[in-house]
C-alpha positions as CSV (number, residue, x, y, z in Angstrom):
1,M,174.6,137.6,87.4
2,T,171.8,135.6,85.8
3,I,168.3,136.5,86.0
4,Q,165.7,133.3,86.3
5,R,162.0,134.2,85.8
6,F,159.1,131.9,86.7
7,E,155.5,131.7,85.1
8,T,156.5,134.4,82.6
9,G,153.8,135.9,80.6
10,P,153.5,138.9,78.1
11,R,153.1,141.5,81.1
12,M,154.7,140.2,84.0
13,S,156.6,137.0,85.6
14,Q,155.4,135.5,88.9
15,A,158.8,135.3,90.3
16,V,162.0,136.7,89.4
17,V,165.2,135.7,90.9
18,H,168.3,137.9,90.9
19,G,171.3,136.5,92.7
20,N,170.1,135.3,96.2
21,T,166.9,137.7,96.1
22,V,163.4,136.3,94.8
23,Y,161.1,139.1,93.9
24,L,157.2,138.0,93.7
25,A,154.6,139.8,91.7
26,G,151.5,140.7,93.6
27,V,149.3,137.8,94.4
28,V,145.7,137.4,94.8
29,A,143.3,134.5,95.6
30,G,142.8,131.8,92.9
31,K,140.3,129.4,94.0
32,A,138.9,132.0,97.1
33,A,138.6,134.8,94.8
34,G,135.0,136.4,95.9
35,K,135.3,134.7,99.3
36,S,136.1,136.1,102.8
37,V,139.3,138.2,103.5
38,T,140.4,135.4,105.8
39,E,139.7,132.7,102.8
40,Q,141.6,134.9,100.3
41,T,144.5,135.6,102.6
42,Q,144.8,131.8,103.3
43,D,144.6,131.0,99.6
44,I,147.2,133.8,98.8
45,L,149.8,132.5,101.5
46,S,149.8,129.1,100.0
47,I,150.4,130.4,96.3
48,I,153.2,132.4,97.9
49,D,154.4,129.3,99.4
50,G,154.5,127.4,96.3
51,H,156.4,130.5,94.2
52,L,158.8,130.7,96.8
53,A,159.5,126.8,96.9
54,K,159.8,126.9,92.9
55,A,162.5,129.8,93.2
56,G,164.3,127.7,95.9
57,T,163.5,129.7,99.0
58,D,160.7,130.0,101.9
59,K,158.7,132.0,104.3
60,S,161.5,132.1,106.7
61,K,163.5,133.8,104.4
62,L,161.1,136.7,103.7
63,L,162.8,140.2,103.6
64,S,159.8,142.4,102.9
65,A,156.0,142.3,102.3
66,T,153.6,144.8,100.8
67,I,149.8,144.0,101.6
68,Y,147.1,145.7,99.7
69,I,143.2,145.1,101.3
70,T,140.3,147.0,99.9
71,D,138.9,148.0,103.3
72,M,141.3,148.9,106.6
73,K,138.1,147.5,108.3
74,T,139.4,143.9,107.4
75,F,143.1,144.4,109.0
76,G,142.3,142.4,111.6
77,E,140.8,139.6,110.0
78,M,144.0,139.4,107.2
79,N,146.4,139.9,110.2
80,A,145.0,136.6,111.8
81,V,145.8,134.4,108.9
82,W,149.3,136.2,108.3
83,D,150.2,136.1,111.9
84,A,149.6,132.3,111.8
85,W,151.4,131.6,108.6
86,V,154.6,133.9,109.1
87,S,157.6,132.4,110.4
88,A,158.1,133.3,114.1
89,G,161.4,135.3,114.6
90,N,161.8,135.8,110.7
91,T,159.1,138.2,110.1
92,P,160.0,140.6,107.3
93,A,159.6,144.5,107.0
94,R,155.8,145.0,105.7
95,A,153.4,147.8,104.9
96,T,149.8,147.3,104.5
97,V,147.9,149.8,102.3
98,E,144.4,150.1,101.7
99,A,143.7,150.2,97.8
100,K,141.1,149.4,95.0
101,L,142.4,146.3,93.5
102,A,142.3,145.2,89.7
103,A,138.7,143.2,90.0
104,P,136.2,143.7,92.5
105,Q,136.3,139.8,93.5
106,Y,139.9,140.7,95.1
107,N,140.0,142.1,98.5
108,V,143.6,141.1,99.4
109,E,146.8,141.2,97.3
110,I,150.2,140.6,98.8
111,M,153.8,141.2,97.2
112,V,157.1,139.5,98.9
113,I,160.7,139.8,98.4
114,A,162.9,136.8,99.9
115,A,166.5,136.0,100.3
116,K,167.7,132.4,98.8
């Protein structure tokens, strides 16, 4: 079975496809870095949409999601954006964890696995 990698760098690939499964690396905000949790989550989900499209799938085929937030007090704010984005009736298995992220301008990081 072949393995396809997208946006591969020396440390990681943004997306890896093995068979009919798509694995995304953790995604942080690009344009919205340093902004509100709402803006960061919107930015991240847009980036995820792009990675999934490149890999030949979309959010309706999500299998699991792991969400890291720096402060659990922002859980509701992040969820408001997530709930508006996620495909109704196709919600993935999900975990949300409070964690310190790689840089202080990031308040949210999301990693997903999807079927093709």
